[in-house]
C-alpha positions in Angstrom: 49.1 -35.3 -108.3 46.2 -36.7 -106.3 43.4 -37.9 -108.4 39.9 -38.0 -107.0 36.4 -38.5 -108.3 32.9 -37.4 -107.2 30.8 -40.1 -105.4 27.7 -41.7 -106.8 26.5 -41.4 -103.2 23.7 -42.2 -100.9 23.2 -39.4 -98.4 21.7 -39.8 -95.0 18.3 -38.5 -94.5 18.8 -35.4 -92.3 15.7 -36.2 -90.2 17.1 -39.6 -89.3 20.8 -38.9 -89.2 21.1 -39.5 -85.4 19.5 -43.0 -85.9 21.7 -44.0 -88.9 25.1 -42.8 -88.0 27.4 -44.9 -85.9 30.9 -45.6 -84.7 33.4 -47.3 -87.1 32.9 -51.0 -87.1 36.3 -52.0 -86.2 36.6 -50.1 -82.9 33.9 -52.0 -81.0 33.4 -55.6 -80.0 30.3 -57.6 -80.9 28.9 -57.1 -77.4 29.6 -53.3 -77.6 28.0 -53.2 -81.0 24.8 -54.8 -79.5 24.6 -52.2 -76.8 25.1 -49.3 -79.2 22.5 -50.7 -81.7 19.9 -51.4 -79.0 16.7 -49.5 -79.8 18.3 -48.2 -83.0 16.8 -50.4 -85.9 18.2 -48.1 -88.6 21.8 -47.8 -87.4 24.4 -48.5 -90.0 26.1 -50.6 -87.5 23.6 -53.3 -88.3 25.1 -53.3 -91.8 28.7 -53.0 -91.0 28.6 -55.3 -88.0 25.5 -57.5 -88.8 27.0 -60.2 -86.5 25.7 -58.2 -83.6 22.2 -59.7 -84.4 23.6 -63.3 -84.0 24.6 -65.3 -80.9 28.3 -65.4 -80.2 28.3 -69.0 -81.6 27.9 -67.6 -85.1 31.2 -66.4 -86.5 31.6 -62.8 -87.7 32.2 -64.0 -91.2 29.5 -66.7 -91.4 27.4 -66.5 -94.7 24.2 -65.6 -92.9 25.8 -62.5 -91.5 26.4 -61.0 -94.8 22.8 -61.9 -95.9 21.6 -60.1 -92.8 23.7 -57.1 -93.6 22.3 -56.9 -97.1 18.8 -57.1 -95.8 19.5 -54.4 -93.2 20.9 -52.1 -95.9 17.9 -52.7 -98.2 15.7 -51.6 -95.1 17.7 -48.3 -95.0 16.8 -47.7 -98.6 13.2 -48.7 -98.4 12.6 -46.4 -95.3 14.4 -43.6 -97.0 17.0 -43.4 -94.3 19.6 -43.2 -97.1 18.7 -41.1 -100.2 20.5 -41.3 -103.6 22.2 -38.2 -104.8 20.9 -36.8 -108.1 24.4 -36.7 -109.5 27.9 -37.7 -108.2 29.0 -35.4 -105.5 32.0 -34.4 -103.3 31.2 -33.6 -99.6 32.8 -31.5 -96.9 32.7 -33.3 -93.5 33.6 -31.6 -90.1 34.0 -33.0 -86.7 34.3 -30.8 -83.6 35.4 -32.3 -80.3 35.9 -29.7 -77.5 38.4 -27.2 -79.0 39.5 -29.4 -81.8 38.1 -28.9 -85.4 38.9 -31.4 -88.2 37.6 -31.0 -91.7 37.9 -33.1 -94.9 36.7 -33.7 -98.3 34.9 -37.0 -98.9 35.4 -38.3 -102.5 36.6 -41.5 -104.3 40.3 -42.0 -104.3 41.4 -43.2 -107.7 42.4 -46.8 -107.9 45.5 -45.9 -109.9 46.7 -43.8 -107.0 46.3 -46.7 -104.7 48.1 -49.2 -107.0 51.0 -46.8 -107.8 51.6 -45.8 -104.2 50.5 -42.2 -104.9 48.0 -42.9 -102.1 50.6 -44.2 -99.6 50.0 -47.1 -97.2 52.0 -47.7 -94.0 50.7 -51.0 -92.6 50.0 -54.6 -93.7 46.5 -56.0 -93.7 45.2 -59.2 -92.1 43.7 -61.5 -94.6 40.7 -62.4 -92.5 39.7 -58.7 -92.0 40.3 -57.9 -95.6 38.2 -60.8 -96.8 35.4 -59.8 -94.4 35.2 -56.3 -96.0 35.4 -57.8 -99.5 32.4 -60.2 -98.8 30.4 -57.4 -97.4 30.9 -55.1 -100.3 30.0 -57.9 -102.6 26.7 -58.5 -100.8 25.8 -54.7 -100.5 27.1 -53.5 -103.8 28.2 -50.4 -101.9 31.1 -49.0 -99.9 29.9 -48.2 -96.4 33.0 -47.2 -94.5 35.5 -44.5 -95.6 39.3 -44.6 -95.7 40.8 -41.6 -93.8 43.7 -40.0 -95.6 45.9 -37.1 -95.0 47.4 -34.6 -97.5 49.8 -31.7 -97.2 47.9 -28.6 -96.7 47.0 -26.6 -99.8 45.7 -23.0 -99.1 43.3 -23.1 -102.1 41.6 -26.2 -100.6 41.4 -24.8 -97.1 39.8 -21.7 -98.6 37.2 -24.0 -100.3 36.5 -25.4 -96.8 36.0 -22.0 -95.2 33.7 -20.8 -98.0 31.5 -23.9 -98.0 31.2 -23.8 -94.1 30.2 -20.1 -94.3 27.8 -20.1 -97.2 26.3 -23.6 -97.8 23.4 -25.2 -95.9 24.5 -28.5 -94.1 23.1 -31.7 -95.4 23.1 -33.2 -91.9 24.3 -32.5 -88.5 24.6 -34.9 -85.5 26.4 -35.2 -82.2 27.6 -38.7 -81.4 27.8 -40.6 -78.1 31.2 -39.2 -77.4 30.1 -35.6 -77.8 31.7 -35.2 -81.2 29.7 -32.9 -83.5 29.6 -34.1 -87.1 28.4 -31.9 -90.0 28.2 -32.7 -93.8 27.9 -30.3 -96.7 27.5 -31.0 -100.4 30.3 -29.1 -102.3 28.6 -26.8 -104.9 31.4 -27.2 -107.5 33.0 -30.7 -107.2 35.0 -30.1 -110.4 36.9 -27.3 -108.6 37.8 -29.7 -105.8 39.0 -32.2 -108.2 41.1 -29.6 -110.0 42.7 -28.4 -106.8 43.6 -31.9 -105.5 45.5 -32.4 -108.8 48.0 -29.8 -107.3 48.5 -32.0 -104.1 51.7 -34.1 -104.4 50.5 -37.1 -102.6 48.3 -38.5 -99.8 48.6 -40.9 -97.0 46.2 -43.5 -95.6 45.8 -42.7 -91.9 43.2 -45.3 -91.2 41.2 -47.9 -93.3 43.9 -50.0 -94.9 41.6 -53.1 -94.9 38.7 -51.0 -96.5 41.0 -49.7 -99.1 42.5 -53.2 -99.9 39.1 -54.7 -100.1 37.8 -52.1 -102.6 40.9 -52.4 -104.7 40.5 -56.2 -104.9 37.0 -55.9 -106.0 37.9 -53.4 -108.7 40.0 -56.1 -110.2 37.1 -58.5 -110.4 34.5 -56.4 -112.1 33.9 -52.8 -113.2 32.3 -50.7 -110.4 32.9 -47.4 -108.7 35.7 -45.3 -109.9 37.6 -45.5 -106.6 37.8 -46.0 -102.9 35.5 -44.1 -100.6 37.9 -41.7 -98.8 37.8 -38.7 -96.6 40.9 -36.5 -97.2 42.0 -34.3 -94.3 44.8 -31.6 -94.4 47.6 -32.7 -92.2 47.4 -29.5 -90.0 43.8 -30.5 -88.9 44.1 -34.2 -88.7 44.4 -35.6 -85.2 45.7 -39.3 -85.1 44.6 -41.3 -82.1 46.7 -44.0 -80.6 46.3 -47.7 -81.6 47.0 -49.5 -78.4 48.8 -52.9 -78.1 47.3 -55.3 -75.6 49.7 -58.0 -74.4 47.7 -61.0 -73.0 50.7 -62.9 -71.6 54.3 -62.3 -70.5 55.7 -65.7 -70.8 58.3 -66.6 -69.8 58.7 -63.6 -67.6 57.2 -62.7 -64.3 55.8 -59.2 -64.1 58.9 -58.0 -62.2 61.2 -59.6 -64.7 59.3 -58.1 -67.6 59.7 -54.6 -66.1 63.4 -55.3 -65.7 63.7 -56.2 -69.4 61.8 -53.1 -70.3 64.2 -51.0 -68.4 67.2 -52.4 -70.4 65.8 -50.8 -73.6 63.8 -47.9 -72.3 63.9 -45.3 -69.6 61.0 -46.3 -67.5 59.5 -43.7 -65.3 56.2 -44.1 -63.1 53.7 -41.6 -64.2 50.5 -40.4 -62.4 48.7 -39.6 -65.7 47.5 -41.5 -68.7 49.2 -41.8 -72.1 51.9 -39.3 -73.2 51.1 -36.4 -75.4 54.3 -36.1 -77.3 56.5 -38.2 -79.7 59.4 -40.1 -78.5 57.4 -41.4 -75.4 55.2 -44.5 -74.9 52.6 -44.9 -72.2 52.7 -48.4 -70.5 49.7 -49.4 -68.2 51.1 -52.3 -66.1 49.8 -53.8 -63.0 47.4 -51.0 -62.5 49.8 -48.2 -62.8 51.1 -45.9 -65.6 54.6 -45.8 -66.7 56.3 -43.6 -69.3 58.8 -45.3 -71.7 61.4 -43.0 -73.2 64.5 -43.5 -75.4 67.2 -41.6 -77.2 66.6 -42.0 -80.9 69.6 -42.8 -83.2 70.0 -39.6 -85.3 71.2 -41.9 -88.2 68.2 -44.3 -88.2 65.6 -44.1 -91.0 62.4 -42.2 -90.6 60.4 -45.3 -90.0 62.7 -46.7 -87.3 62.2 -43.4 -85.4 58.5 -43.8 -85.1 57.1 -44.6 -81.6 55.3 -47.7 -83.0 58.6 -48.9 -84.4 60.5 -48.3 -81.3 58.0 -50.3 -79.3 58.0 -53.2 -81.8 61.8 -53.2 -82.4 62.9 -52.8 -78.9 60.3 -54.7 -76.6 57.5 -56.5 -78.3 59.8 -58.4 -80.9 63.0 -59.2 -79.1 61.7 -59.5 -75.5 58.1 -60.9 -76.1 58.7 -62.6 -79.3 55.8 -60.8 -81.0 57.2 -60.8 -84.6 54.1 -59.9 -86.3 51.6 -57.8 -84.2 48.8 -58.7 -86.7 48.9 -62.4 -85.9 51.1 -63.2 -82.9 49.3 -63.7 -79.6 
């Protein structure tokens, strides 16, 4: 069973939603953050990425960065950009981009689920990134970035989504800079959502391993929230975007020799288009041109080895470029 809890939450002031909402902190550089935050004093990016307010000579994890983050967070409360909920709540969130609709329930994932593996992880974390989130949470006394999780579809939960969409008034609605429309509702009966999630066998972290690990670490230090801020999406609606690998150097290979090495482990085909749209294929942007890398999977290999990311690491990045750990190797 999946155990969740309502959130003792701060909700965005609907009148200021477009000023407060922001992109995830870890998909933009400091310079990109500065541009996004320009003329937006209330953006949450000034909390999650307070280093944007400092010169590049100041490290992202310098003590003064976290002090500034706490100050900016306090400003959001003082100016009523964030409003405390009267009681713990569960929320329905919806994102629409073009023809794709993605809905999920925002709640607290139980720490026990995380510790036991009921909330399943699929990647390691980098100590520096995990420490950064731990320190930020300590200074704020709040979780500001959700973990994204997937769960096997449960018709009763989908029915709850449909009913809330059709009958409840949204708390906030905003369209981001990429044209994605975000809508949030408060669930009228959080206990029913909790009850239904208990029928779900397990859930899987899709994104946010560092946020989850940071919250779990802090839970061991002192009592606090009941769990990890998480948005649970049914697998049928969740769209997972690629996590690209940027190779900075090909040593000891020349570009031509590297492509020869790639052809030894993949079928390499020039492609006029961008990344692939199916499994069993990897897009390689090399010397200004796209190539498609494909391979014949071993039917006997374990499920993890069959993943595209595993094929890239096990066939090319590791043995050819000596990238043993993509988290730390240059």
